[in-house]
N, C-alpha and C positions, 0 to 999 in steps of 0.2 A: 575571489569563485564569485557568479551569482547563485547563489542558491535559492530554488523554487520546491516549496511546502505544497505538495498538493492532499487534498483533504475532503473528502463526501463524508454529507450530513444529511441527514434527515431525523427531521422531529429530537434534536439534541440539546433543546432548551437548561435543561439541566446541566448540560455537564460543558456547553463548549465555551462560554468564559470564561473556564479556567483553564481550560484544554487553548485555546489562545493566545491569555495572555504568558501561561507557561512558554510559547513557541515565540511569541514577537520581540519580545525582549530580546532573544539572541539573533535577531536576523539584522542584517547591513541595512543603509539605505536605501539601494539597488536591489535586494531580495524582494521576492514576493510569496505571498501567501495566497493560493488558489482554493479556492470554494464550490464545489460541486453539487448545486441542493435537487436532493431528488421530490421535489414538490412537498416541501415541512407546510404541517400544518397549525404547530405553535411558535412558539416567540425567535426561535433557531434565527430568523434572516434579519428581525429587527435585533438581537444582540448584538449577530457580524456584523450592521452599519453600527453601529451604537460605538464601535470603534472609530470611526471616523479615521481612517487611517488608511493614506492611498496605496499601500503596498499590498492590499487585502484587496481582492477581486473574485466576484462572487456571480458567477454560472446558473441559470436555471436548468435542470435535467428530470424532465417531468415523464414519465417511462406509458403514466396513466394504467397503468398493470398492477393492483395492490394485492394480488395472487400468494397466498402463504409457497406455493411453490418454487412462483417465479422470484423471491427475495432474495437468493441469493448471487443473482444473475443479473438483479439489479444492480443490489451494491458493486458488483464487478464494473457494470456499466455506468454508474455512476463516477467511479476512478477512473474509468477510461475516459469521461468527461474534462473531469478537470488533468490527466495526465498529457491529453494532447492538445493543453493550451502553453504547457509550461513553455517557460524557459532559461531558465537557468545552465549552468551549469554542472550542480549538482540537485539531484531531486530526493529530495524527502516525501514517503507516502508517511502521510500523516492520520488517527482516525481522530474523532470528534469527545473523544468522552477517556481517553488518556492523558496523561500529565507528562509532561517530559523535562528530565533534572534541569538547572540551571547551566551547563556547560555541553549539553548535548550536542549541537550544532558545531564546538570546536573542537571535540573531542573526534567526531567520524570526520569532521574535514582536514582533521592532523593526520588520520591515518591514509586519508586518499593521498593526501602530501606525499607519505611518508612509505606505503606499499606497493604503489603503483595496480593499485586495486579498480575495479570497475563495479563495483557492488561491496558492500558495507553492510553487516549484519550484526545488531548489537543485543547481549540481553536484556530483561529485561524485571524487576517484578511482579508476580501476578498479584491481584487482589478482586475480590468478589467487590458489587456494587453499592457494601455497608464501609467498604473500608478494610473488611480482614483480608490478612495475607493467606492466599492457596498457597502460591510459593515464592520463594525469593530468588528464584532463578530462575528464569524460564527454560534456556538451555537446558537445564536438568532433568525439565518433563519430557522433552524430544529429544534428547541428547545428541545437541545441533551440531552441523558439521555437514559442510560439502559430498558430492556425490549421487551421482543421478538415478543409480538404484536404490540407496540412501533415502530420496527426501522423496520416490515417488511412492515407498512401502510406509513414509515416517515422515510427515512433510517437516522439515527444519525452516523455512523460510516464513514468520511473522512482518505483515505488511509494516505494520506500526513501527517496526524494527528498522526496516531496509532503508539505503539508501544508494542513490546508483548515479552512474556518468550521463551526459545525456544522448551520448549515440545509442545504448543501450533502445531508446526509443524510437528508434529505426527498426529494429527487430520484433520488439513483443508489442509494439500497433500497426494495424487495430485490433484487440484482440482477439481471438477465432468466434465465432459463434458458440452460445452455450458454455463457456469457458468459466466455474467459478473460481476456483485458487490462482489467483491474478497473480498473488504472492507468489506461488511455486510456480509460476509461468516464467515471470520476470528473475527469479533466483537462478531458475536452471538455463534458461540461454544465457545468463549471465555468464555461468560456470563453463559455457563453451565455448562464448565469446573472448572470456579473460578472465585474470585473478580474480578470489572473489575472497572476504576475510570474515571473519568469523571472531568480534569484541566482545572480550568477558565482560568488558561493564554492563553496569546497568543503567541503562539511561531513561528509561522511563517507567513509570508502574501505571502496568498496562491492567484495566481493569475488564474483569469477565462480568457480563450479567448471569443472573438468576437462567434466563432462558436462552442465553444461547448455550451454541451449536459447537463444541470445543474443546477436544482434548488439556487442555489451560484448562478446564471446569469440572474438566474429570465427566462428561456428558457429550454424548452424542446422538439427535436425535435418527440420522442414520443409518439405514437398513445393510445388511452387507452386499446384499445385491446392487445397493446404490454406491456403494462404495469399488465395487468389482467393475459396473460400466462405466462411472467417471472414470477412474484411471486408466479404461481401455481407452475410452475419448479422448483420454488429454495424450496419451501415449500415439493417438491417432494426432489429433492436430500439433504435434509437437515437432516430430518427425515433418509432417506436410508442411509447417515453417521453415525447417531445417532446409529446404528442399525448395522450397520460393524462396529463401534467402540467398543458395548459390547459384541461382537462375536467375539473381535481379530484380525479381517482381515483386517482393514485401519493399522493398526500395522505393521501388516507384509509387506503389500501394499508398505507402507512407507519407511522400513528402506528397499527395492527392489528399490525402485525408487530415491533413496539415494545412495545406492551405482552405482545403471547405471548413473546418474548424474556427480559420481563421476569421473571415468570412460572415 
């Protein structure tokens, strides 16, 4: 099975070399790392290019909008740009500042081969940007499991810990306008269309920064109003996508979208 690792980068010079080092040694000659960069102004691109590995593909994704309130949407669009170019049978999402354990790819592919799942979510050790352990299990923080209601109220899906089969792309792309939680979006659409597997092995060190709004970091900058509003919006986007999938519109749109990105 061909593997595509899809990464979104932005000013990640401090971390990205170690992350790519932890990934690339696990890949086969025909696998690929697709990196979408959102206009980095540090040495991120130079570090990526220094690997001189044909499996690494770089695509630029500059939105021209640097406002704080748009930052979450920009991250999602950056990942969308990477995902739209993936050609592998199994697709891994990858952050620029985590570290993969050496057997991550092998263990995840084993689950796909043995379980018939279309998405695998594995556990992680959570550290801060100084290397201190916040939690020895991300699963324990969010009580990770499948289930639509559970994940709408308290999301289990963490992008850097998921991998999925390529057929899911036809259902999740293009992302809805103003989507923030692309990992929850992928996870819940995968649940609707097949089996998902929660793997208890901790296969990455997940880095949470001081200024990151995340339950894993025990802090959030979002108001209650925003959280309620976003979930209502997400539900509307989800239901709309299910209807369009049943009508066959999204498959056609996804093919056109992929062709556009390929040109």
